[in-house]
N, C-alpha and C positions, 0 to 999 in steps of 0.2 A: 838844215840843222834843227833839232827839236830843242826848244827852250822850256824849262820848269817853271812852274809858279812858285812863288815864295812860300806857300804852305805845303808843297810836296817835298818828302824827305828824299835825299839823294840816294841812289842805290847803295852805296857804302857809307852811309852816315856816320859810322864810328870813326872814320878817318878826318872827318870834319869838324870834329868836336873841338871846342875852344878850353875845356876844362884842363887846367894845369895840375896834374897829379902830384908831380914833385913840390910844387909850390904849397898844395893843399894837404900834404901828407904830414899830420902832426904825431907821427909815430913815436918820436922821443918823449911825449907826454903821457903816453900809455904806462900804467903800472903793472908790476908782477906781484904785488902785495896788496892786502886791504880790501879784497872782496871775497865773499864766501864762495863765488862761482869758480874761482881759479882752479884749475886741474879737473873738474867736472868734466865727464864724457857726455855728450849731448847727441841726438840723433836728427839730422836736418831731413825731414821727410820730402821736401821738394827737390834734394839733390839726391836723396836716397843713399846718405852717406853718414857715418860716424864722424865726429868732430870733438876736440878738446879745447876748453876755454884757456887760453894762453897768458892774456893780459886784458887790461881794461882801461878806458878813460873815463875818470869821474865827470859827473855833470858839471861840476864847478869849472873844469877846464874845458868845456865844450858847449858853451852856450845853453847849458841847462840839460843837455840831453848825454846821458851816459852811454857808452858803447862797450861791448865785450868782444875781444878778437878771438875767433875761434879758428883752429887749424884742422882742416877736413884730412880725413885718412890718407887722402891721395897727395897731401902737401900743399893745397890751396889754402888761403886765409881769407876770412869773411869777417866783417863787423855786424854785430847784432846789437839791437835795442832791447832792453830788459822783456819786452812782452814776446818778442821772437825768441829770447833765451829760455823763458818759461815754457812757451810752447814746445820748444826743441827739448827741454828737459822732460816734459810730459811724454813726448814721443819716445824718448830713450827708454824710460820706464815701461812703456807698453811693448816696445820693440824687443826689450831684453826679457820680458815675461813670455813674449811669443817665441823667441829664441829657446828660452829654457823649456817651454812646454814641447816645442818641436824636437828637440834633443831627447826628452825623457819618452816622447812616443816613440822615437826611432829606437830607444833603449828597449822599449816594451815590446817593439816588433821583433827585435833581436832575440828577446828570450822566448817569443812564439816559435821561431825556427827550431828550437832545441828539442 
């Protein structure tokens, strides 16, 4: 029988986590008012998915770090820090411009067929 050293990760490491999600979920402290980001659509480039900011956790309630909960178009939720939110907002503006440019180019192509 093969034994693993202490530094080796088990093959299915996620099953051996000791983090208690239920105990560490401070969802009831998230707010749905009081942030300019609420309701904004953002684009998460690393996931290639659009998301909407649905609630937030002020820094005062979270050891000095604010979080914004976003809901992906596929229904998954994710918490972002401000710098991540700002980056996703910038990506959304770029992605929106690209989509508008692509659709207007397609419209131009349709005109050429006539």
